[in-house]
Structures are given as structure tokens and as C-alpha cells.
Jmol script that loads the backbone (N, CA, C; Angstrom):
load data "model"
ATOM      1  N   MET A   1       0.854  -1.184   0.000  1.00  0.00           N
ATOM      2  CA  MET A   1       0.000   0.000   0.000  1.00  0.00           C
ATOM      3  C   MET A   1       0.889   1.232   0.000  1.00  0.00           C
ATOM      4  N   ALA A   2       0.658   2.131  -0.885  1.00  0.00           N
ATOM      5  CA  ALA A   2       1.408   3.384  -0.920  1.00  0.00           C
ATOM      6  C   ALA A   2       0.829   4.339   0.120  1.00  0.00           C
ATOM      7  N   TYR A   3       1.683   5.184   0.669  1.00  0.00           N
ATOM      8  CA  TYR A   3       1.215   6.176   1.629  1.00  0.00           C
ATOM      9  C   TYR A   3       0.316   7.180   0.933  1.00  0.00           C
ATOM     10  N   GLU A   4      -0.711   7.609   1.616  1.00  0.00           N
ATOM     11  CA  GLU A   4      -1.573   8.663   1.090  1.00  0.00           C
ATOM     12  C   GLU A   4      -0.937  10.006   1.400  1.00  0.00           C
ATOM     13  N   PRO A   5      -1.128  11.019   0.551  1.00  0.00           N
ATOM     14  CA  PRO A   5      -0.580  12.344   0.834  1.00  0.00           C
ATOM     15  C   PRO A   5      -1.044  12.837   2.205  1.00  0.00           C
ATOM     16  N   GLY A   6      -0.112  13.347   2.976  1.00  0.00           N
ATOM     17  CA  GLY A   6      -0.453  13.866   4.294  1.00  0.00           C
ATOM     18  C   GLY A   6      -0.424  12.822   5.388  1.00  0.00           C
ATOM     19  N   ASN A   7      -0.279  11.555   5.055  1.00  0.00           N
ATOM     20  CA  ASN A   7      -0.255  10.506   6.072  1.00  0.00           C
ATOM     21  C   ASN A   7       1.116   9.865   6.188  1.00  0.00           C
ATOM     22  N   VAL A   8       2.147  10.591   5.842  1.00  0.00           N
ATOM     23  CA  VAL A   8       3.496  10.052   5.889  1.00  0.00           C
ATOM     24  C   VAL A   8       4.251  10.760   6.996  1.00  0.00           C
ATOM     25  N   GLY A   9       5.016  10.024   7.693  1.00  0.00           N
ATOM     26  CA  GLY A   9       5.855  10.606   8.718  1.00  0.00           C
ATOM     27  C   GLY A   9       6.754   9.521   9.237  1.00  0.00           C
ATOM     28  N   GLY A  10       7.774   9.893   9.904  1.00  0.00           N
ATOM     29  CA  GLY A  10       8.620   8.860  10.453  1.00  0.00           C
ATOM     30  C   GLY A  10       9.929   9.409  10.953  1.00  0.00           C
ATOM     31  N   LYS A  11      10.595   8.586  11.671  1.00  0.00           N
ATOM     32  CA  LYS A  11      11.908   8.892  12.220  1.00  0.00           C
ATOM     33  C   LYS A  11      12.753   7.645  12.105  1.00  0.00           C
ATOM     34  N   ILE A  12      14.032   7.838  12.023  1.00  0.00           N
ATOM     35  CA  ILE A  12      14.969   6.726  12.070  1.00  0.00           C
ATOM     36  C   ILE A  12      15.794   6.902  13.328  1.00  0.00           C
ATOM     37  N   VAL A  13      15.875   5.851  14.111  1.00  0.00           N
ATOM     38  CA  VAL A  13      16.645   5.858  15.350  1.00  0.00           C
ATOM     39  C   VAL A  13      17.667   4.742  15.245  1.00  0.00           C
ATOM     40  N   CYS A  14      18.883   5.037  15.586  1.00  0.00           N
ATOM     41  CA  CYS A  14      19.955   4.053  15.454  1.00  0.00           C
ATOM     42  C   CYS A  14      20.301   3.408  16.789  1.00  0.00           C
ATOM     43  N   CYS A  15      20.706   2.192  16.650  1.00  0.00           N
ATOM     44  CA  CYS A  15      21.479   1.505  17.680  1.00  0.00           C
ATOM     45  C   CYS A  15      20.721   1.253  18.980  1.00  0.00           C
ATOM     46  N   VAL A  16      19.522   0.752  18.891  1.00  0.00           N
ATOM     47  CA  VAL A  16      18.769   0.365  20.081  1.00  0.00           C
ATOM     48  C   VAL A  16      18.577  -1.145  20.069  1.00  0.00           C
ATOM     49  N   ARG A  17      18.475  -1.732  21.224  1.00  0.00           N
ATOM     50  CA  ARG A  17      18.242  -3.169  21.327  1.00  0.00           C
ATOM     51  C   ARG A  17      16.758  -3.405  21.552  1.00  0.00           C
ATOM     52  N   VAL A  18      16.231  -4.398  20.869  1.00  0.00           N
ATOM     53  CA  VAL A  18      14.827  -4.753  21.041  1.00  0.00           C
ATOM     54  C   VAL A  18      14.722  -6.246  21.296  1.00  0.00           C
ATOM     55  N   LYS A  19      13.612  -6.637  21.880  1.00  0.00           N
ATOM     56  CA  LYS A  19      13.340  -8.053  22.105  1.00  0.00           C
ATOM     57  C   LYS A  19      11.862  -8.292  21.840  1.00  0.00           C
ATOM     58  N   PRO A  20      11.462  -9.537  21.594  1.00  0.00           N
ATOM     59  CA  PRO A  20      10.044  -9.815  21.365  1.00  0.00           C
ATOM     60  C   PRO A  20       9.190  -9.351  22.544  1.00  0.00           C
ATOM     61  N   GLY A  21       7.994  -8.903  22.234  1.00  0.00           N
ATOM     62  CA  GLY A  21       7.075  -8.422  23.259  1.00  0.00           C
ATOM     63  C   GLY A  21       6.536  -7.057  22.888  1.00  0.00           C
ATOM     64  N   PRO A  22       5.889  -6.381  23.844  1.00  0.00           N
ATOM     65  CA  PRO A  22       5.288  -5.079  23.549  1.00  0.00           C
ATOM     66  C   PRO A  22       6.344  -3.993  23.320  1.00  0.00           C
ATOM     67  N   ILE A  23       6.067  -3.139  22.342  1.00  0.00           N
ATOM     68  CA  ILE A  23       6.919  -1.989  22.051  1.00  0.00           C
ATOM     69  C   ILE A  23       6.005  -0.772  22.016  1.00  0.00           C
ATOM     70  N   SER A  24       6.307   0.216  22.832  1.00  0.00           N
ATOM     71  CA  SER A  24       5.483   1.427  22.898  1.00  0.00           C
ATOM     72  C   SER A  24       6.217   2.598  22.263  1.00  0.00           C
ATOM     73  N   ILE A  25       5.459   3.444  21.567  1.00  0.00           N
ATOM     74  CA  ILE A  25       6.022   4.666  21.007  1.00  0.00           C
ATOM     75  C   ILE A  25       5.103   5.831  21.360  1.00  0.00           C
ATOM     76  N   GLU A  26       5.683   7.013  21.339  1.00  0.00           N
ATOM     77  CA  GLU A  26       4.923   8.237  21.583  1.00  0.00           C
ATOM     78  C   GLU A  26       5.457   9.294  20.630  1.00  0.00           C
ATOM     79  N   TYR A  27       4.564  10.051  20.029  1.00  0.00           N
ATOM     80  CA  TYR A  27       4.982  11.086  19.094  1.00  0.00           C
ATOM     81  C   TYR A  27       3.945  12.200  19.059  1.00  0.00           C
ATOM     82  N   SER A  28       4.325  13.331  18.460  1.00  0.00           N
ATOM     83  CA  SER A  28       3.423  14.474  18.289  1.00  0.00           C
ATOM     84  C   SER A  28       3.022  14.577  16.830  1.00  0.00           C
ATOM     85  N   LEU A  29       1.746  14.872  16.591  1.00  0.00           N
ATOM     86  CA  LEU A  29       1.275  15.066  15.223  1.00  0.00           C
ATOM     87  C   LEU A  29       1.784  16.398  14.695  1.00  0.00           C
ATOM     88  N   GLY A  30       2.278  16.380  13.477  1.00  0.00           N
ATOM     89  CA  GLY A  30       2.776  17.585  12.839  1.00  0.00           C
ATOM     90  C   GLY A  30       1.842  18.017  11.723  1.00  0.00           C
ATOM     91  N   GLY A  31       2.278  18.992  10.980  1.00  0.00           N
ATOM     92  CA  GLY A  31       1.499  19.473   9.848  1.00  0.00           C
ATOM     93  C   GLY A  31       1.573  20.975   9.755  1.00  0.00           C
ATOM     94  N   PRO A  32       0.872  21.529   8.792  1.00  0.00           N
ATOM     95  CA  PRO A  32       0.885  22.976   8.622  1.00  0.00           C
ATOM     96  C   PRO A  32       0.147  23.678   9.766  1.00  0.00           C
ATOM     97  N   GLU A  33       0.480  24.919   9.983  1.00  0.00           N
ATOM     98  CA  GLU A  33      -0.177  25.720  11.022  1.00  0.00           C
ATOM     99  C   GLU A  33      -1.685  25.668  10.841  1.00  0.00           C
ATOM    100  N   GLY A  34      -2.414  25.409  11.917  1.00  0.00           N
ATOM    101  CA  GLY A  34      -3.866  25.342  11.872  1.00  0.00           C
ATOM    102  C   GLY A  34      -4.413  23.962  11.539  1.00  0.00           C
ATOM    103  N   ALA A  35      -3.523  22.987  11.312  1.00  0.00           N
ATOM    104  CA  ALA A  35      -3.982  21.633  10.985  1.00  0.00           C
ATOM    105  C   ALA A  35      -4.720  21.019  12.171  1.00  0.00           C
ATOM    106  N   THR A  36      -5.717  20.207  11.869  1.00  0.00           N
ATOM    107  CA  THR A  36      -6.470  19.515  12.908  1.00  0.00           C
ATOM    108  C   THR A  36      -5.529  18.638  13.716  1.00  0.00           C
ATOM    109  N   ARG A  37      -5.642  18.700  15.022  1.00  0.00           N
ATOM    110  CA  ARG A  37      -4.871  17.865  15.954  1.00  0.00           C
ATOM    111  C   ARG A  37      -3.372  18.189  15.963  1.00  0.00           C
ATOM    112  N   LEU A  38      -2.950  19.303  15.385  1.00  0.00           N
ATOM    113  CA  LEU A  38      -1.543  19.695  15.358  1.00  0.00           C
ATOM    114  C   LEU A  38      -0.969  19.698  16.772  1.00  0.00           C
ATOM    115  N   GLY A  39       0.141  19.005  16.971  1.00  0.00           N
ATOM    116  CA  GLY A  39       0.804  18.962  18.268  1.00  0.00           C
ATOM    117  C   GLY A  39       0.249  17.935  19.237  1.00  0.00           C
ATOM    118  N   GLU A  40      -0.841  17.287  18.878  1.00  0.00           N
ATOM    119  CA  GLU A  40      -1.436  16.280  19.768  1.00  0.00           C
ATOM    120  C   GLU A  40      -0.455  15.128  19.985  1.00  0.00           C
ATOM    121  N   ARG A  41      -0.313  14.685  21.248  1.00  0.00           N
ATOM    122  CA  ARG A  41       0.569  13.560  21.576  1.00  0.00           C
ATOM    123  C   ARG A  41      -0.187  12.262  21.338  1.00  0.00           C
ATOM    124  N   ILE A  42       0.436  11.340  20.615  1.00  0.00           N
ATOM    125  CA  ILE A  42      -0.154  10.047  20.301  1.00  0.00           C
ATOM    126  C   ILE A  42       0.703   8.959  20.933  1.00  0.00           C
ATOM    127  N   ARG A  43       0.056   8.000  21.554  1.00  0.00           N
ATOM    128  CA  ARG A  43       0.750   6.841  22.123  1.00  0.00           C
ATOM    129  C   ARG A  43       0.195   5.589  21.459  1.00  0.00           C
ATOM    130  N   ALA A  44       1.085   4.674  21.100  1.00  0.00           N
ATOM    131  CA  ALA A  44       0.660   3.422  20.467  1.00  0.00           C
ATOM    132  C   ALA A  44       1.568   2.293  20.946  1.00  0.00           C
ATOM    133  N   THR A  45       1.019   1.100  21.039  1.00  0.00           N
ATOM    134  CA  THR A  45       1.782  -0.080  21.433  1.00  0.00           C
ATOM    135  C   THR A  45       1.521  -1.195  20.432  1.00  0.00           C
ATOM    136  N   ALA A  46       2.582  -1.852  20.021  1.00  0.00           N
ATOM    137  CA  ALA A  46       2.498  -3.019  19.138  1.00  0.00           C
ATOM    138  C   ALA A  46       3.253  -4.155  19.812  1.00  0.00           C
ATOM    139  N   VAL A  47       2.951  -5.373  19.427  1.00  0.00           N
ATOM    140  CA  VAL A  47       3.650  -6.530  19.981  1.00  0.00           C
ATOM    141  C   VAL A  47       4.537  -7.124  18.894  1.00  0.00           C
ATOM    142  N   LEU A  48       5.822  -7.165  19.166  1.00  0.00           N
ATOM    143  CA  LEU A  48       6.774  -7.786  18.250  1.00  0.00           C
ATOM    144  C   LEU A  48       6.772  -9.279  18.540  1.00  0.00           C
ATOM    145  N   GLN A  49       6.291 -10.072  17.587  1.00  0.00           N
ATOM    146  CA  GLN A  49       6.098 -11.503  17.797  1.00  0.00           C
ATOM    147  C   GLN A  49       7.395 -12.293  17.787  1.00  0.00           C
ATOM    148  N   GLU A  50       8.311 -11.947  16.894  1.00  0.00           N
ATOM    149  CA  GLU A  50       9.548 -12.713  16.771  1.00  0.00           C
ATOM    150  C   GLU A  50      10.688 -11.787  16.401  1.00  0.00           C
ATOM    151  N   LEU A  51      11.890 -12.254  16.611  1.00  0.00           N
ATOM    152  CA  LEU A  51      13.077 -11.469  16.311  1.00  0.00           C
ATOM    153  C   LEU A  51      14.123 -12.391  15.686  1.00  0.00           C
ATOM    154  N   PRO A  52      14.041 -12.616  14.360  1.00  0.00           N
ATOM    155  CA  PRO A  52      15.026 -13.472  13.698  1.00  0.00           C
ATOM    156  C   PRO A  52      16.445 -12.943  13.911  1.00  0.00           C
ATOM    157  N   GLY A  53      17.397 -13.833  14.034  1.00  0.00           N
ATOM    158  CA  GLY A  53      18.777 -13.464  14.336  1.00  0.00           C
ATOM    159  C   GLY A  53      19.445 -12.564  13.317  1.00  0.00           C
ATOM    160  N   ASN A  54      18.992 -12.573  12.077  1.00  0.00           N
ATOM    161  CA  ASN A  54      19.629 -11.753  11.050  1.00  0.00           C
ATOM    162  C   ASN A  54      18.940 -10.405  10.850  1.00  0.00           C
ATOM    163  N   SER A  55      18.048 -10.028  11.737  1.00  0.00           N
ATOM    164  CA  SER A  55      17.308  -8.763  11.610  1.00  0.00           C
ATOM    165  C   SER A  55      18.197  -7.580  11.953  1.00  0.00           C
ATOM    166  N   LYS A  56      18.008  -6.498  11.217  1.00  0.00           N
ATOM    167  CA  LYS A  56      18.762  -5.273  11.468  1.00  0.00           C
ATOM    168  C   LYS A  56      17.868  -4.056  11.631  1.00  0.00           C
ATOM    169  N   PHE A  57      16.614  -4.150  11.180  1.00  0.00           N
ATOM    170  CA  PHE A  57      15.717  -2.997  11.194  1.00  0.00           C
ATOM    171  C   PHE A  57      14.416  -3.331  11.910  1.00  0.00           C
ATOM    172  N   LEU A  58      13.980  -2.426  12.755  1.00  0.00           N
ATOM    173  CA  LEU A  58      12.664  -2.498  13.392  1.00  0.00           C
ATOM    174  C   LEU A  58      11.826  -1.389  12.778  1.00  0.00           C
ATOM    175  N   THR A  59      10.660  -1.739  12.294  1.00  0.00           N
ATOM    176  CA  THR A  59       9.752  -0.746  11.720  1.00  0.00           C
ATOM    177  C   THR A  59       8.445  -0.771  12.496  1.00  0.00           C
ATOM    178  N   MET A  60       7.994   0.390  12.937  1.00  0.00           N
ATOM    179  CA  MET A  60       6.697   0.529  13.600  1.00  0.00           C
ATOM    180  C   MET A  60       5.761   1.231  12.627  1.00  0.00           C
ATOM    181  N   HIS A  61       4.595   0.655  12.421  1.00  0.00           N
ATOM    182  CA  HIS A  61       3.566   1.265  11.581  1.00  0.00           C
ATOM    183  C   HIS A  61       2.416   1.665  12.495  1.00  0.00           C
ATOM    184  N   VAL A  62       1.980   2.914  12.419  1.00  0.00           N
ATOM    185  CA  VAL A  62       0.837   3.381  13.198  1.00  0.00           C
ATOM    186  C   VAL A  62      -0.208   3.871  12.202  1.00  0.00           C
ATOM    187  N   TYR A  63      -1.401   3.334  12.317  1.00  0.00           N
ATOM    188  CA  TYR A  63      -2.484   3.618  11.383  1.00  0.00           C
ATOM    189  C   TYR A  63      -3.400   4.707  11.945  1.00  0.00           C
ATOM    190  N   PRO A  64      -4.167   5.393  11.089  1.00  0.00           N
ATOM    191  CA  PRO A  64      -5.064   6.455  11.560  1.00  0.00           C
ATOM    192  C   PRO A  64      -6.007   6.006  12.677  1.00  0.00           C
ATOM    193  N   SER A  65      -6.343   4.731  12.714  1.00  0.00           N
ATOM    194  CA  SER A  65      -7.229   4.208  13.761  1.00  0.00           C
ATOM    195  C   SER A  65      -6.526   4.113  15.113  1.00  0.00           C
ATOM    196  N   GLY A  66      -5.191   4.287  15.130  1.00  0.00           N
ATOM    197  CA  GLY A  66      -4.425   4.142  16.361  1.00  0.00           C
ATOM    198  C   GLY A  66      -3.826   2.756  16.514  1.00  0.00           C
ATOM    199  N   THR A  67      -4.184   1.834  15.624  1.00  0.00           N
ATOM    200  CA  THR A  67      -3.616   0.494  15.640  1.00  0.00           C
ATOM    201  C   THR A  67      -2.139   0.576  15.270  1.00  0.00           C
ATOM    202  N   ALA A  68      -1.300  -0.166  15.982  1.00  0.00           N
ATOM    203  CA  ALA A  68       0.135  -0.170  15.705  1.00  0.00           C
ATOM    204  C   ALA A  68       0.583  -1.582  15.345  1.00  0.00           C
ATOM    205  N   TYR A  69       1.608  -1.669  14.517  1.00  0.00           N
ATOM    206  CA  TYR A  69       2.144  -2.944  14.060  1.00  0.00           C
ATOM    207  C   TYR A  69       3.664  -2.826  14.004  1.00  0.00           C
ATOM    208  N   ALA A  70       4.376  -3.799  14.566  1.00  0.00           N
ATOM    209  CA  ALA A  70       5.839  -3.802  14.562  1.00  0.00           C
ATOM    210  C   ALA A  70       6.341  -4.979  13.743  1.00  0.00           C
ATOM    211  N   GLU A  71       7.409  -4.750  12.993  1.00  0.00           N
ATOM    212  CA  GLU A  71       8.038  -5.843  12.251  1.00  0.00           C
ATOM    213  C   GLU A  71       9.544  -5.613  12.198  1.00  0.00           C
ATOM    214  N   VAL A  72      10.294  -6.703  12.076  1.00  0.00           N
ATOM    215  CA  VAL A  72      11.738  -6.619  11.923  1.00  0.00           C
ATOM    216  C   VAL A  72      12.113  -7.231  10.577  1.00  0.00           C
ATOM    217  N   SER A  73      13.226  -6.762  10.026  1.00  0.00           N
ATOM    218  CA  SER A  73      13.643  -7.254   8.717  1.00  0.00           C
ATOM    219  C   SER A  73      15.146  -7.061   8.541  1.00  0.00           C
ATOM    220  N   ARG A  74      15.673  -7.675   7.501  1.00  0.00           N
ATOM    221  CA  ARG A  74      17.093  -7.527   7.175  1.00  0.00           C
ATOM    222  C   ARG A  74      17.364  -6.206   6.471  1.00  0.00           C
ATOM    223  N   GLN A  75      16.347  -5.660   5.782  1.00  0.00           N
ATOM    224  CA  GLN A  75      16.497  -4.414   5.044  1.00  0.00           C
ATOM    225  C   GLN A  75      15.413  -3.434   5.470  1.00  0.00           C
ATOM    226  N   TYR A  76      15.663  -2.150   5.217  1.00  0.00           N
ATOM    227  CA  TYR A  76      14.691  -1.114   5.551  1.00  0.00           C
ATOM    228  C   TYR A  76      13.394  -1.335   4.778  1.00  0.00           C
ATOM    229  N   VAL A  77      12.273  -1.286   5.459  1.00  0.00           N
ATOM    230  CA  VAL A  77      10.957  -1.467   4.843  1.00  0.00           C
ATOM    231  C   VAL A  77      10.329  -0.093   4.654  1.00  0.00           C
ATOM    232  N   ASP A  78      10.028   0.265   3.405  1.00  0.00           N
ATOM    233  CA  ASP A  78       9.469   1.586   3.117  1.00  0.00           C
ATOM    234  C   ASP A  78       8.024   1.478   2.650  1.00  0.00           C
ATOM    235  N   GLU A  79       7.333   0.466   3.114  1.00  0.00           N
ATOM    236  CA  GLU A  79       5.942   0.281   2.726  1.00  0.00           C
ATOM    237  C   GLU A  79       5.150  -0.174   3.941  1.00  0.00           C
ATOM    238  N   ARG A  80       4.011   0.428   4.131  1.00  0.00           N
ATOM    239  CA  ARG A  80       3.154   0.086   5.262  1.00  0.00           C
ATOM    240  C   ARG A  80       2.175  -0.997   4.820  1.00  0.00           C
ATOM    241  N   PRO A  81       2.165  -2.159   5.496  1.00  0.00           N
ATOM    242  CA  PRO A  81       1.224  -3.215   5.093  1.00  0.00           C
ATOM    243  C   PRO A  81      -0.214  -2.847   5.425  1.00  0.00           C
ATOM    244  N   GLU A  82      -1.153  -3.408   4.670  1.00  0.00           N
ATOM    245  CA  GLU A  82      -2.571  -3.260   4.996  1.00  0.00           C
ATOM    246  C   GLU A  82      -2.778  -3.845   6.387  1.00  0.00           C
ATOM    247  N   LEU A  83      -3.765  -3.363   7.118  1.00  0.00           N
ATOM    248  CA  LEU A  83      -3.999  -3.856   8.480  1.00  0.00           C
ATOM    249  C   LEU A  83      -4.157  -5.368   8.545  1.00  0.00           C
ATOM    250  N   GLY A  84      -4.804  -5.988   7.572  1.00  0.00           N
ATOM    251  CA  GLY A  84      -4.996  -7.432   7.585  1.00  0.00           C
ATOM    252  C   GLY A  84      -3.812  -8.210   7.046  1.00  0.00           C
ATOM    253  N   ASP A  85      -2.811  -7.517   6.500  1.00  0.00           N
ATOM    254  CA  ASP A  85      -1.665  -8.160   5.856  1.00  0.00           C
ATOM    255  C   ASP A  85      -0.479  -8.187   6.804  1.00  0.00           C
ATOM    256  N   LYS A  86      -0.519  -9.055   7.799  1.00  0.00           N
ATOM    257  CA  LYS A  86       0.576  -9.162   8.767  1.00  0.00           C
ATOM    258  C   LYS A  86       1.589 -10.165   8.241  1.00  0.00           C
ATOM    259  N   ARG A  87       2.585  -9.677   7.535  1.00  0.00           N
ATOM    260  CA  ARG A  87       3.577 -10.540   6.879  1.00  0.00           C
ATOM    261  C   ARG A  87       4.226 -11.520   7.812  1.00  0.00           C
TER     262      ARG A  87
END
end "model"
wireframe off; spacefill off
backbone 0.3
color backbone group
């Protein structure tokens, strides 16, 4: 699924250790001045099911509904899966 205009955002963080289990994130909504919910703090938690030994990247996907999904991979993932498509 390609990102819709206005629904893209993200950060890259280096060199953190992760393990299977719940992963929580918190962020502020951005956008142009006067945007709905601008600056609102969002909290989301996803459960990382497995951590293959050759993984190098953790990707967190947060959907407009507030649902979060975490996945690990050998390469950077630049695509957000559909909610029902848990690879």
C-alpha cells in the first residue's frame, strides 16, 4: 500500500536493542499551522512476535485508527502493510 498524501511521517533511530514483546512509542502530530490535531501527543503499542537473528531494522507502523504494528527485517521497509496483511 502506498502512503496517502499527508499521512506520511517517520523517524529513524539508530542503535537500540529490542526483544520480542510489547513496544510502545509516543509522538506528536505535525502538519501545517492550523492543521487539525496539530501537536497532539499520540501513544501506540504493538507486539513484536519474533526477532530473527539476522534482523537489522525495526519498523513501527501506526495507522489512523491508532492500531500499531511492529516488524523486523534484514532491510529497511518503506511500505506500510494493509492492516490485515501481517507478513
